[in-house]
TORMAR-789209 format. One line per field, with one value per atom (N, C-alpha, C, O): x, y, z; atom name; residue in one letter; residue number from 1. Coordinates in steps of 0.05 Angstrom, whole numbers, plus 32768, in hexadecimal, padded with zeros to 4 digits. Atoms other than C-alpha are relative to their C-alpha. Layout:
xx c(X,...)
yy c(Y,...)
zz c(Z,...)
at c(CA,...)
aa c(a,...)
i c(NUM,...)
//
This chain:
xx c(800F,8098,7FF6,7FED,800B,8084,7FE2,7FD6,801E,803C,7FF2,7FDF,800D,802C,8001,7FF0,7FFD,8044,7FEF,7FE9,8011,801B,7FE2,7FD1,801C,7FDB,7FF1,7FFA,8010,7FA7,800D,8004,7FF3,7FD5,7FED,7FEE,8013,7F9E,7FED,7FE8,8011,7F70,8010,8006,7FEF,7FAA,8004,8003,7FFC,7FB8,7FE6,7FE7,801A,7F6E,7FFB,7FF2,8005,7F69,8014,800C,7FEC,7FAB,7FFC,7FFD,8004,7F9E,7FE7,7FE7,8019,7F57,8004,7FFB,7FFB,7F6C,8013,800E,7FEE,7FA6,7FF1,7FF6,800F,7F77,7FED,7FEB,8012,7F44,800F,8007,7FF1,7F78,800E,8010,7FF4,7F9B,7FEB,7FF0,8016,7F57,7FFA,7FF6,8004,7F4D,8018,8014,7FE9,7F94,8000,8007,8002,7F88,7FEC,7FF1,8015,7F48,800B,8006,7FF5,7F6C,8015,8016,7FEB,7FA7,7FF3,7FFC,800D,7F78,7FF3,7FF6,800D,7F50,8015,8011,7FEB,7F91,800B,8015,7FF6,7FA4,7FE9,7FED,8016,7F60,7FF1,7FE5,800D,7F46,7FEA,7FEA,8016,7F09,800C,801E,7FF4,7F16,7FFF,800F,8002,7F01,8012,8015,7FF0,7F2F,8017,801A,7FEA,7F6B,7FF6,8002,800B,7F40,7FF5,7FF9,8009,7F1F,8018,8016,7FE9,7F64,800C,8018,7FF6,7F77,7FF3,7FFF,800D,7F46,800B,8000,7FF5,7F71,8009,800A,7FF8,7F89,7FE9,7FEE,8017,7F42,7FF3,7FEA,800F,7F25,8010,8005,7FEF,7F60,8007,7FFB,7FF6,7F85,7FEB,7FEE,8015,7F47,7FF0,7FE1,800F,7F2B,8007,7FF6,7FF8,7F52,7FF3,7FF5,800E,7F29,7FE4,7FD7,801B,7EE8,8000,8010,8000,7ED7,7FEB,7FEC,8017,7E99,8002,8015,8003,7E84,7FF5,7FDF,8007,7E81,8008,801F,7FF9,7E7D,8017,8028,7FEC,7EA7,801C,8030,7FE5,7EDF,8006,801A,7FFB,7ED8,7FFF,8010,8002,7EC2,8018,8024,7FE9,7EF9,8019,802B,7FE8,7F2C,8002,8018,7FFF,7F19,8007,8018,7FFA,7F1A,801D,8029,7FE4,7F5D,8013,8026,7FF0,7F7A,8000,8014,8003,7F5F,8010,801D,7FF1,7F7C,801E,802C,7FE3,7FC0,8008,801E,7FFA,7FBD,8001,8012,7FFF,7FAD,801A,8027,7FE7,7FE8,8018,8028,7FE9,8019,7FFD,8011,8003,7FFB,800C,8014,7FF5,8014,801D,8023,7FE4,805F,8003,8013,7FFF,8053,7FF8,8006,8009,802C,8013,8018,7FED,805D,8019,8023,7FE9,8096,7FFA,800A,8007,8071,7FFD,8003,8002,8065,801C,8021,7FE4,80B0,8010,8020,7FF0,80CB,7FEC,7FEB,8015,8094,800D,8020,7FF7,809E,7FF9,7FE3,8004,80A5,7FF2,7FE9,800D,8089,7FEE,7FF0,8011,8054,8010,800B,7FEE,808B,800D,8010,7FF3,80AE,7FEC,7FF4,8015,806D,7FFA,7FF7,8004,8062,8018,8015,7FE8,80AA,7FFF,8004,8002,809F,7FEB,7FEE,8015,805F,800B,8004,7FF4,8086,8013,8013,7FEE,80BA,7FF0,7FF6,8010,8084,7FF3,7FF2,800C,8061,8014,800E,7FEB,80A3,8007,800B,7FFB,80AF,7FE9,7FEE,8018,8068,8002,7FFD,7FFE,8074,8016,8012,7FEA,80B7,7FF7,7FFE,8009,8097,7FEA,7FEA,8017,8057,8009,7FFF,7FF7,807D,801B,8024,7FE6,80C0,8002,8013,7FFE,80B3,7FE6,7FE6,801A,8069,7FFC,8001,8007,8054,7FEC,7FDA,8010,8032,7FE2,7FD4,801D,7FEE,7FF7,7FDF,8008,7FEF,800A,800A,7FF9,8009,7FE6,7FD0,8018,7FD9,7FF0,7FD9,800D,7FC9,7FFE,7FF3,8002,7FCF,800F,8008,7FF1,8002,7FF0,7FF8,8011,7FCA,7FF0,7FE5,8010,7FAA,8011,800E,7FF2,7FDA,801D,802A,7FE4,801D,8010,8004,7FEF,8058,7FFC,7FFC,8004,804C,7FE5,7FE3,801A,8003,8002,7FF6,7FFC,8018,800F,8008,7FF1,804A,7FED,7FF0,8013,8012,7FEE,7FE7,8011,7FE7,8010,8005,7FF0,8020,8005,8007,7FFD,802A,7FE7,7FE8,8019,7FE0,8000,7FF6,7FFE,7FEC,8011,800A,7FEE,8026,7FF2,7FF5,800F,7FFA,7FEB,7FE6,8013,7FC6,800C,8000,7FF2,7FF8,8005,8000,7FFB,800C,7FE7,7FE7,8019,7FC5,7FF4,7FEA,800A,7FB0,8010,8004,7FEF,7FEB,7FFA,7FFA,8007,7FD9,7FE6,7FE3,8019,7F92,8004,7FF8,7FFA,7FAD,800C,8006,7FF4,7FD8,7FEC,7FED,8015,7F9D,7FEE,7FE6,8010,7F76,800D,8000,7FF1,7FAD,8005,800C,7FFA,7FB4,7FEB,7FD3,8013,7F96,7FEE,7FDD)
yy c(8009,7FA9,7FE4,7FDE,801B,7F61,8002,8015,8001,7F4C,8006,8014,7FFC,7F4B,801D,8027,7FE3,7F93,8012,8028,7FF0,7FAB,7FF9,8008,8008,7F87,8017,801F,7FEB,7FBC,801B,802D,7FE6,7FF5,8016,802C,7FEC,801A,8009,8021,7FF9,8017,800F,8023,7FF2,802C,801D,802F,7FE4,8069,8010,8027,7FF3,807A,8008,801F,7FFA,8076,8015,8029,7FED,809A,801B,8030,7FE6,80D0,800E,8027,7FF3,80DC,800B,8022,7FF6,80E2,8019,802D,7FE9,8110,8018,802F,7FEA,813A,800D,8026,7FF5,8142,800F,8026,7FF2,8154,8019,802D,7FE8,8184,8016,802E,7FED,81A6,800D,8025,7FF6,81AD,8013,8028,7FF0,81C7,801B,8030,7FE7,81FB,8012,802A,7FF0,8213,800B,8023,7FF6,8218,8015,8029,7FEC,823D,801B,8030,7FE7,826F,800E,8026,7FF4,827A,800C,8022,7FF6,8283,801B,802B,7FE7,82BA,8014,8029,7FED,82DC,8000,8013,8002,82C4,7FEA,7FDA,8014,829C,7FE4,7FE1,801B,8251,7FF3,7FE1,800D,823F,800D,8002,7FF2,8271,7FEF,7FF0,800F,8242,7FEA,7FE6,8015,820A,800E,8003,7FF1,823D,8008,8007,7FF7,8256,7FE9,7FED,8017,820F,7FFD,7FF0,8001,8217,8015,8019,7FEA,8250,7FF6,8006,800B,8222,8002,8004,7FFE,8226,801C,8026,7FE7,8266,8019,802F,7FE8,8295,8006,7FFB,7FFA,82B2,800D,800B,7FF3,82D8,7FEB,7FF2,8015,8294,8000,7FF9,7FFF,829D,8016,8017,7FEA,82DB,7FF7,8004,800A,82B3,7FF4,7FE1,8009,82A8,7FEB,7FDF,8012,827D,7FE5,7FDF,801A,8238,8004,800E,7FFB,8238,7FE7,7FE1,8018,81F9,8004,7FF3,7FFB,8218,8004,7FFC,7FFB,822C,7FEB,7FDE,8013,8202,7FE3,7FD3,801B,81C4,7FF9,7FE3,8005,81C9,8000,7FEF,7FFF,81DC,7FE7,7FDB,8019,81A1,7FE8,7FD8,8016,8171,8000,7FEB,7FFE,818B,7FF8,7FEA,8007,8186,7FE2,7FD6,801D,8140,7FF0,7FDD,800E,812A,8002,7FEF,7FFD,8147,7FEE,7FE2,8011,8122,7FE3,7FD4,801B,80E1,7FFB,7FE6,8002,80EE,7FFC,7FEA,8002,80F8,7FE8,7FDE,8018,80BE,7FE7,7FD4,8017,808E,7FFB,7FE5,8005,8097,7FFB,7FEB,8004,809D,7FE4,7FD6,801B,805C,7FEB,7FD7,8013,8038,7FFF,7FE9,7FFF,804F,7FF1,7FE1,800D,8037,7FE1,7FD2,801D,7FF3,7FF4,7FDD,800A,7FEC,8003,7FF2,7FF9,800D,8008,8020,7FF8,800B,800E,8004,7FF2,803D,7FEE,7FE3,8012,8017,800D,7FFE,7FF2,804C,8015,801D,7FEA,8081,8019,8027,7FE9,80B6,7FFD,8011,8004,8097,8003,800D,7FFC,8096,801D,8026,7FE3,80E0,800C,801E,7FF6,80EE,7FFB,800D,8006,80CA,8011,8019,7FEE,80F2,801C,8029,7FE5,8132,8002,8016,8000,811E,8001,8010,8000,810F,801C,8026,7FE6,8151,8015,8027,7FEE,8176,7FFD,8011,8005,8156,800C,8019,7FF5,8169,801E,802A,7FE3,81B1,800A,801D,7FF9,81B4,7FFE,8010,8003,819A,8015,8022,7FED,81C4,801C,802A,7FE4,8205,8004,801B,7FFD,81F7,7FF6,8000,800C,81CF,8002,7FFD,7FFF,81DA,801C,8030,7FE5,8213,800E,8001,7FF1,824A,7FFA,7FF9,8005,823D,7FE6,7FE3,801A,81F6,7FFB,7FE4,8003,8203,7FFD,8001,8003,81F5,801B,801A,7FE6,8240,800B,8020,7FF8,8244,801A,8029,7FE7,827C,8019,802F,7FE9,82A8,8009,801F,7FFB,82A5,7FFF,8010,8006,828B,800B,800E,7FFA,82A1,7FE6,7FD0,8018,8271,7FEF,7FD6,8010,825C,7FF1,7FDA,800D,824D,7FE9,7FD4,8015,8225,7FE8,7FD1,8015,81FE,7FF0,7FD8,800E,81EE,7FED,7FD7,8011,81D3,7FE8,7FD2,8017,81A7,7FEE,7FD5,8011,818F,7FEF,7FD8,800F,817B,7FEA,7FD4,8014,8157,7FE9,7FD1,8015,8131,7FEE,7FD6,8010,811C,7FEF,7FD8,8010,8106,7FE8,7FD3,8017,80DA,7FEB,7FD3,8013,80BA,7FF3,7FDA,800B,80B1,7FED,7FD7,8011,8094,7FE6,7FD0,8018,8063,7FEF,7FD6,800F,804F,7FF0,7FD9,800E,803F,7FE9,7FD4,8015,8017,7FE8,7FD1,8016,7FEE,7FF0,7FD7,800E,7FDE,7FEF,7FD9,800E,7FC9,7FE6,7FD3,8017,7F99,7FEA,7FD4,8014,7F76,7FEA,7FEE,8017,7F30,8001,7FEF)
zz c(7FE9,7DFE,7FFA,7FE4,8003,7E09,8000,8008,8003,7DFE,801B,801B,7FE6,7E49,8009,8018,7FF9,7E50,7FEE,7FF6,8012,7E15,8003,7FF9,7FFD,7E29,800F,8024,7FF3,7E39,7FFF,800E,8001,7E26,7FF8,8003,8009,7E02,8016,801A,7FE9,7E3F,8014,8020,7FEC,7E6C,7FF7,8008,800A,7E40,8003,800B,7FFD,7E40,801D,8022,7FE3,7E8C,8009,8015,7FF7,7E99,7FF4,8002,800E,7E65,8009,800B,7FF7,7E7D,801C,8022,7FE5,7EC6,7FFF,800C,8003,7EB2,7FF4,7FFD,800C,7E87,8013,8014,7FEC,7EBE,8016,801D,7FEC,7EF2,7FF5,8004,800B,7EC3,7FFC,8000,8002,7EB6,801B,801C,7FE5,7F01,8007,8012,7FFB,7F07,7FF2,7FFD,800F,7ED1,800D,8010,7FF3,7EF3,801A,8020,7FE7,7F36,7FFC,800B,8006,7F18,7FF8,8001,8009,7EF6,8018,801B,7FE9,7F36,8013,801E,7FEF,7F5E,7FF5,8004,800D,7F2C,7FFC,7FEF,8002,7F32,7FE6,7FDE,801A,7EEF,8001,8013,8002,7EDB,7FFB,7FEB,8002,7EE2,7FE5,7FE0,801A,7E9B,7FEB,7FD5,8015,7E78,7FF5,7FDD,800C,7E71,7FED,7FD8,8012,7E53,7FE7,7FD1,8018,7E25,7FEF,7FD6,800E,7E12,7FEF,7FDA,800E,7DFD,7FE4,7FD2,801A,7DC3,7FED,7FD7,8011,7DA7,7FE5,7FD2,801A,7D6F,7FEC,7FD4,8012,7D53,8002,7FED,7FFB,7D72,8002,8005,7FFD,7D74,801D,802F,7FE6,7DAF,8013,802B,7FF0,7DC7,8010,8022,7FF2,7DDE,801E,802E,7FE4,7E1F,800F,8028,7FF3,7E2E,8009,801A,7FFA,7E31,801C,8022,7FE4,7E7B,8006,801B,7FFA,7E74,7FF2,7FE3,800C,7E60,7FE4,7FE1,801B,7E15,7FF0,7FEF,800E,7DEA,7FEB,7FE8,8015,7DB2,800C,7FFF,7FF4,7DE2,8016,8014,7FEA,7E21,7FF6,7FFE,800B,7DFC,7FEF,7FF3,8011,7DC8,8011,800D,7FEE,7DFE,8010,8012,7FF0,7E2A,7FEF,7FF7,8012,7DEF,7FF7,7FF5,8008,7DD8,8016,8012,7FE9,7E1E,8005,800A,7FFB,7E26,7FEB,7FF2,8016,7DE2,8005,8002,7FFA,7DF6,8017,8017,7FE9,7E38,7FF8,8002,800B,7E14,7FF1,7FF3,800F,7DE6,8012,800E,7FED,7E20,8012,801C,7FF0,7E46,7FF3,8000,800E,7E10,8008,8011,7FF8,7E1C,801E,8027,7FE3,7E67,8008,8017,7FFA,7E6A,7FF6,8003,800B,7E3D,8012,8017,7FEE,7E6A,801A,8024,7FE7,7EA8,7FFC,800F,8006,7E87,7FFF,8008,8003,7E78,801A,8021,7FE8,7EB8,8015,801B,7FEC,7EED,8018,8024,7FE8,7F25,8018,8019,7FEA,7F66,8018,802A,7FEA,7F95,7FF5,7FDD,8009,7F92,7FF9,7FE6,8005,7F96,7FE5,7FD7,801A,7F5A,7FEA,7FD4,8014,7F34,7FFB,7FE4,8002,7F42,7FF2,7FE1,800D,7F2E,7FE2,7FD2,801C,7EEC,7FF3,7FDC,800B,7EE2,7FFC,7FE8,8002,7EEF,7FE8,7FD9,8017,7EBB,7FE6,7FD4,8019,7E87,7FFC,7FE6,8002,7E97,7FF7,7FE8,8008,7E90,7FE2,7FD4,801D,7E4C,7FF0,7FDC,800E,7E37,7FFF,7FEA,8000,7E4D,7FED,7FDF,8012,7E28,7FE3,7FD3,801C,7DE8,7FFA,7FE5,8004,7DF1,7FFB,7FE9,8002,7DF9,7FF4,7FF0,800C,7DDA,7FE3,7FD4,801B,7D9B,7FF0,7FD8,800E,7D8A,7FF5,8003,800B,7D5C,8013,801E,7FED,7D85,7FFD,8010,8005,7D65,800D,8013,7FF5,7D81,801D,8026,7FE3,7DC8,8010,8005,7FF0,7E01,8003,8009,7FFD,7E03,801C,8020,7FE4,7E4E,8005,8017,7FFD,7E46,7FFA,8002,8006,7E2D,8019,801A,7FE8,7E73,8019,802B,7FE7,7EA7,8001,7FEC,7FFC,7EC4,7FFC,7FFB,8002,7EBD,8019,8016,7FE7,7F06,7FFE,8006,8004,7EF5,7FEC,7FF0,8013,7EB9,800C,8007,7FF3,7EE3,8012,8014,7FEF,7F14,7FF0,7FF8,8011,7EDB,7FF6,7FF5,8008,7EC3,8018,8014,7FE8,7F0B,8004,800B,7FFE,7F0C,7FEB,7FF0,8015,7ECA,8009,8005,7FF5,7EEB,8014,8013,7FEC,7F25,7FF2,7FFA,800F,7EF3,7FF2,7FF2,800C,7ECE,8016,8011,7FEB,7F10,800A,800E,7FF6,7F28,7FEB,7FF2,8015,7EE5,7FFE,7FFB,8001,7EE4,8019,8016,7FE8,7F2B,7FFC,8004,8006,7F16,7FEC,7FEF,8013,7EDB,800E,8008,7FF2,7F09,8011,8011,7FF0,7F36,7FED,7FF5,8014,7EF8,7FF7,7FF1,800A,7EE3,8015,800F,7FEB,7F27,7FFF,7FFA,8000,7F2B,8018,801B)
at c(N,CA,C,O,N,CA,C,O,N,CA,C,O,N,CA,C,O,N,CA,C,O,N,CA,C,O,N,CA,C,O,N,CA,C,O,N,CA,C,O,N,CA,C,O,N,CA,C,O,N,CA,C,O,N,CA,C,O,N,CA,C,O,N,CA,C,O,N,CA,C,O,N,CA,C,O,N,CA,C,O,N,CA,C,O,N,CA,C,O,N,CA,C,O,N,CA,C,O,N,CA,C,O,N,CA,C,O,N,CA,C,O,N,CA,C,O,N,CA,C,O,N,CA,C,O,N,CA,C,O,N,CA,C,O,N,CA,C,O,N,CA,C,O,N,CA,C,O,N,CA,C,O,N,CA,C,O,N,CA,C,O,N,CA,C,O,N,CA,C,O,N,CA,C,O,N,CA,C,O,N,CA,C,O,N,CA,C,O,N,CA,C,O,N,CA,C,O,N,CA,C,O,N,CA,C,O,N,CA,C,O,N,CA,C,O,N,CA,C,O,N,CA,C,O,N,CA,C,O,N,CA,C,O,N,CA,C,O,N,CA,C,O,N,CA,C,O,N,CA,C,O,N,CA,C,O,N,CA,C,O,N,CA,C,O,N,CA,C,O,N,CA,C,O,N,CA,C,O,N,CA,C,O,N,CA,C,O,N,CA,C,O,N,CA,C,O,N,CA,C,O,N,CA,C,O,N,CA,C,O,N,CA,C,O,N,CA,C,O,N,CA,C,O,N,CA,C,O,N,CA,C,O,N,CA,C,O,N,CA,C,O,N,CA,C,O,N,CA,C,O,N,CA,C,O,N,CA,C,O,N,CA,C,O,N,CA,C,O,N,CA,C,O,N,CA,C,O,N,CA,C,O,N,CA,C,O,N,CA,C,O,N,CA,C,O,N,CA,C,O,N,CA,C,O,N,CA,C,O,N,CA,C,O,N,CA,C,O,N,CA,C,O,N,CA,C,O,N,CA,C,O,N,CA,C,O,N,CA,C,O,N,CA,C,O,N,CA,C,O,N,CA,C,O,N,CA,C,O,N,CA,C,O,N,CA,C,O,N,CA,C,O,N,CA,C,O,N,CA,C,O,N,CA,C,O,N,CA,C,O,N,CA,C,O,N,CA,C,O,N,CA,C,O,N,CA,C,O,N,CA,C,O,N,CA,C,O,N,CA,C,O,N,CA,C,O,N,CA,C,O,N,CA,C,O,N,CA,C,O,N,CA,C,O,N,CA,C,O,N,CA,C,O,N,CA,C,O,N,CA,C,O,N,CA,C,O,N,CA,C,O,N,CA,C,O,N,CA,C,O,N,CA,C,O,N,CA,C,O,N,CA,C,O,N,CA,C,O,N,CA,C,O,N,CA,C,O,N,CA,C,O,N,CA,C,O,N,CA,C,O,N,CA,C,O,N,CA,C,O,N,CA,C,O,N,CA,C,O,N,CA,C,O,N,CA,C,O,N,CA,C,O,N,CA,C,O,N,CA,C,O,N,CA,C,O,N,CA,C,O,N,CA,C,O,N,CA,C,O,N,CA,C,O,N,CA,C,O,N,CA,C,O,N,CA,C,O,N,CA,C,O,N,CA,C,O,N,CA,C,O,N,CA,C,O)
aa c(m,m,m,m,s,s,s,s,r,r,r,r,d,d,d,d,r,r,r,r,t,t,t,t,a,a,a,a,g,g,g,g,l,l,l,l,g,g,g,g,t,t,t,t,a,a,a,a,v,v,v,v,l,l,l,l,v,v,v,v,t,t,t,t,g,g,g,g,t,t,t,t,v,v,v,v,a,a,a,a,g,g,g,g,l,l,l,l,l,l,l,l,s,s,s,s,a,a,a,a,v,v,v,v,g,g,g,g,l,l,l,l,a,a,a,a,m,m,m,m,a,a,a,a,a,a,a,a,e,e,e,e,a,a,a,a,e,e,e,e,g,g,g,g,k,k,k,k,a,a,a,a,p,p,p,p,l,l,l,l,r,r,r,r,p,p,p,p,l,l,l,l,n,n,n,n,a,a,a,a,t,t,t,t,s,s,s,s,h,h,h,h,w,w,w,w,l,l,l,l,n,n,n,n,g,g,g,g,d,d,d,d,f,f,f,f,a,a,a,a,g,g,g,g,l,l,l,l,d,d,d,d,e,e,e,e,g,g,g,g,l,l,l,l,n,n,n,n,p,p,p,p,r,r,r,r,r,r,r,r,t,t,t,t,g,g,g,g,v,v,v,v,g,g,g,g,f,f,f,f,a,a,a,a,t,t,t,t,n,n,n,n,h,h,h,h,a,a,a,a,a,a,a,a,c,c,c,c,l,l,l,l,f,f,f,f,w,w,w,w,a,a,a,a,l,l,l,l,p,p,p,p,f,f,f,f,t,t,t,t,a,a,a,a,w,w,w,w,q,q,q,q,r,r,r,r,l,l,l,l,h,h,h,h,p,p,p,p,a,a,a,a,e,e,e,e,t,t,t,t,a,a,a,a,g,g,g,g,a,a,a,a,l,l,l,l,v,v,v,v,r,r,r,r,d,d,d,d,g,g,g,g,l,l,l,l,v,v,v,v,m,m,m,m,a,a,a,a,a,a,a,a,i,i,i,i,a,a,a,a,a,a,a,a,a,a,a,a,v,v,v,v,d,d,d,d,y,y,y,y,g,g,g,g,a,a,a,a,t,t,t,t,p,p,p,p,k,k,k,k,r,r,r,r,f,f,f,f,t,t,t,t,p,p,p,p,g,g,g,g,w,w,w,w,e,e,e,e,l,l,l,l,v,v,v,v,l,l,l,l,s,s,s,s,k,k,k,k,a,a,a,a,g,g,g,g,m,m,m,m,a,a,a,a,g,g,g,g,a,a,a,a,y,y,y,y,a,a,a,a,a,a,a,a,l,l,l,l,a,a,a,a,v,v,v,v,g,g,g,g,f,f,f,f,a,a,a,a,a,a,a,a,g,g,g,g,a,a,a,a,s,s,s,s,l,l,l,l,d,d,d,d,r,r,r,r,r,r,r,r,r,r,r,r,l,l,l,l,r,r,r,r,p,p,p,p)
i c(1,1,1,1,2,2,2,2,3,3,3,3,4,4,4,4,5,5,5,5,6,6,6,6,7,7,7,7,8,8,8,8,9,9,9,9,10,10,10,10,11,11,11,11,12,12,12,12,13,13,13,13,14,14,14,14,15,15,15,15,16,16,16,16,17,17,17,17,18,18,18,18,19,19,19,19,20,20,20,20,21,21,21,21,22,22,22,22,23,23,23,23,24,24,24,24,25,25,25,25,26,26,26,26,27,27,27,27,28,28,28,28,29,29,29,29,30,30,30,30,31,31,31,31,32,32,32,32,33,33,33,33,34,34,34,34,35,35,35,35,36,36,36,36,37,37,37,37,38,38,38,38,39,39,39,39,40,40,40,40,41,41,41,41,42,42,42,42,43,43,43,43,44,44,44,44,45,45,45,45,46,46,46,46,47,47,47,47,48,48,48,48,49,49,49,49,50,50,50,50,51,51,51,51,52,52,52,52,53,53,53,53,54,54,54,54,55,55,55,55,56,56,56,56,57,57,57,57,58,58,58,58,59,59,59,59,60,60,60,60,61,61,61,61,62,62,62,62,63,63,63,63,64,64,64,64,65,65,65,65,66,66,66,66,67,67,67,67,68,68,68,68,69,69,69,69,70,70,70,70,71,71,71,71,72,72,72,72,73,73,73,73,74,74,74,74,75,75,75,75,76,76,76,76,77,77,77,77,78,78,78,78,79,79,79,79,80,80,80,80,81,81,81,81,82,82,82,82,83,83,83,83,84,84,84,84,85,85,85,85,86,86,86,86,87,87,87,87,88,88,88,88,89,89,89,89,90,90,90,90,91,91,91,91,92,92,92,92,93,93,93,93,94,94,94,94,95,95,95,95,96,96,96,96,97,97,97,97,98,98,98,98,99,99,99,99,100,100,100,100,101,101,101,101,102,102,102,102,103,103,103,103,104,104,104,104,105,105,105,105,106,106,106,106,107,107,107,107,108,108,108,108,109,109,109,109,110,110,110,110,111,111,111,111,112,112,112,112,113,113,113,113,114,114,114,114,115,115,115,115,116,116,116,116,117,117,117,117,118,118,118,118,119,119,119,119,120,120,120,120,121,121,121,121,122,122,122,122,123,123,123,123,124,124,124,124,125,125,125,125,126,126,126,126,127,127,127,127,128,128,128,128,129,129,129,129,130,130,130,130,131,131,131,131,132,132,132,132,133,133,133,133,134,134,134,134,135,135,135,135,136,136,136,136,137,137,137,137,138,138,138,138,139,139,139,139,140,140,140,140,141,141,141,141,142,142,142,142,143,143,143,143,144,144,144,144,145,145,145,145,146,146,146,146,147,147,147,147,148,148,148,148,149,149,149,149,150,150,150,150,151,151,151,151,152,152,152,152,153,153,153,153,154,154,154,154,155,155,155,155,156,156,156,156,157,157,157,157,158,158,158,158,159,159,159,159)
//
């Protein structure tokens, strides 16, 4: 990447990853509620790497589970925002639809790695609470978050 394309990349990743993390957390809560489960259970389940699989049974706000789960989810979103943001800097989507498409591709890659290449202890843990359809909805929210975050970054870079 040339210097002008890497300028502010760290800030862009922070913005995009944070927006994606917040929207994925909302998507997780909505998916859980749609399945008749407490909205915090999927985020609590994300802490299973530290708290064990029973973390997904916790329905309430709990710093040890919800806090760790939220922080873990946010860190993962920041991780995935880096290649997404780098791709957008090299190959900017020209329309909102193309930006959402690129977000969906990144979310699909994240899902494939999360559940196909990652040891079970370090998966997002959503499978402990949600159906596959619910998990797909959460990844779709992540995709929209990538697109929304990239859109904010573009506005920030405009003169």
